[in-house]
N, C-alpha and C positions, 0 to 999 in steps of 0.2 A: 470279418463281417461278411455275411451272405446277403447280397443286395436283393436277390430274388425272394428270399424268406422275408426280408424287411417289407417288400412290396405286398406280398401275400398277407402278412400279419396286419398291415394297415389298409387292406381292401383296395389296394392301388393297382392291381392287375385285373383290368376289366375285360369282360367278354361281351361281344355284340357285333355291331356294325358301325364303324366310326370313320368320320371324315377327318383326316390328319391335316395339320397346318401346311404340309407339302402339297395338298390337293389329292393325295392318294387315299385309298380306302383300306381299312384293315378290320379283321374280326377280333383283334385284341388291342387294348390301349393301356399304356403305362401312365397312370395319373400321379406324376411326381409330387404334385401339390399336397396330396394326402399324406405322403411320407414326410415331406418337408414341413408340414404343419406341426410335426413333433420336434420341438427345439433340440432335444438330445440327438435324434436321428439326423437332423439337418447339420448339426455341429460335427457329428461323426463322419457323415458323407463329405462335408467340406474339408476336414482334415485328411481324409483318405485321398481325395482328389488333389489337394495341395501337395501331397507326397509324390504325386505323379507328374508334377510340373517339370518341364525340361530344364528350367533354371528359374531363379527368382525374378519376376517381372517388376516393372514400376507400377503396373496397374492391371486389374482384372476388368474386362469389359464383357457385358452380357446382353443378349437380346431380351427385351421385355416381351412378355411377362414371364415365360417359363424359366429363364435364366437368372431372374432377380435374386431369389433366396439362396440358391446354391452358389451363385457368383459372389454374393456377400460373404457367405461362410468360407469360401476358398480364400477370398481376400483377407478375411480376419485371420485365418490360419497362417497365411504368408506375411501378414503385417503390412499390407499395401492397400491403396485406394481401390474402390469398386465404383465403376460407372456403368450405366446401361444405355442402350439405344432404344429408340421408339420408332414405330412405323407411322409416318404421317403421309396420308394420301398414297399409301402403298410403297413409300420410300423409307428405308432405314436411315436414321440420322441421330446425331447427338442433340440433346435439348437440355433444358434446365440449368444452363450455365456450364455444362460439362464441356471440356475442351482437352484435346490431346496435344502434347508438345512434340514437335519434330524430334525424332530420335528415341522417344520413349519406347520401352519394350512392353508389349501387351500380350496377355493370354486371354483368349476368348473362352468363356465358360457357359455351357448350356445344361439344361436338364436332360433332354433327349435329342439325339441326332438320328434322323431317318434318311434324308437325302443330302444333307449338308448345306442346303440352300440358305438357311438363316445364318449359319456360321460363315459362309462365304460372303454374304451381304455385310456382316459385321467386319470381316477382314477388309472389305473395300473401304469402309468408313475409316478404319485404322490407317490404311495406306494413303488415303486421300488427305489425311492430316500430317503425313510425313513420319508417322510412327511405325514401329516394326511389329509385325505379328511373329511371336516366337513360339506359339503353340496354341492348341485348343484342348479343352477337357470337357467331358460330360459324364453324367451319372450313367446314362444308358447309351449304348451304340446299337441301334436297331439293325445295322447292316452286318452284324456278326463279324466285324473287322474288315469288310470288303471296301470301305470308303477310303479314298485317297484325297485328303484336303490340301495336299501340297505344303503341309506344315506338320510338325510333330503333333500327334493326336493320341490321347489316351482316354479310356472310359473305365468305369468301375465294373460294368456288366455289359458284355458283348452278347447280344441275343439275336437270333434270327426269327423275326415275326413277319409273316408275309404282308405285303402291301401291294395293292393293285390300282391301276388307272381305273376310273369309274366304269369305262366300257368293258373292262375285263374282270370286274369284281363279282365273285360268286354270290355274296350276300345281296348285291343289287339284282342279279339275275333271279334270285329266289324271292325278291320282293320285300326283303327286310328293310324297314326304315333306317335311314342313316342318322347318326347323332354326331354333332360337332363339339367335342369336349375341350378342344385346345384353346389357345389364347390369341392366335393371329386373326385379326378382324379383316373382313373383306373390305376392299376399297369401295368407298361410296361414290356413286355417280352424281354429278351435279354439284 
C-alpha cells in the first residue's frame, strides 16, 4: 500500500498556509480525515498499523479527534479495546467512564505526529493511571523519523514536510492568510 498515493487520490494532501495543532505553521497539510472517511481505506490502514505493533496490547488509546478513527481500526485489527482522551480546559484526560487499570499495556495511536506533543500528553495519562506505554503508532510521521518518543514508535509514512514557528514562517511573511484545519481547540479564557 502506498500511503502517499492514498492521500493524493482522496484529496488529502493540501497545499496553502496552515496552523498545525502543535502551534507551528506549514505550507502543506495531511488531512487524514478525508482518507479515513473511506471505510476500506481506514480498515486497511488500521491493519497495516496493527502489524507494526511491538506486541499485543491490552488497549489502544488515542487522542481525540485525529486519533479516533485510526485508533479504533487498529484496536479492531488487534482484537482489543479502544479508548480515547479528550482535552478539557487544555488538559488531556480520560472521560466517558474510560479508566485504565494499573499494569495494563497500552499503545497510543495517532493519525499524524508532528512534534510528538499530543502523544507525550497521552503517555502521561497512561502512566498516571499506573498503566504501561508499550509503544506508539501513527499513519504519518511528519518528522521523517527524527522524533524520539522514548518508546517504540512506528508510522506507515515518514515524510519531511517543513513546519515553522509563526515568527519564522515564509507564508506569514508573504501575507498569506493562515487556516486551522486540525482538531485541537484553543483553551478558552474565563
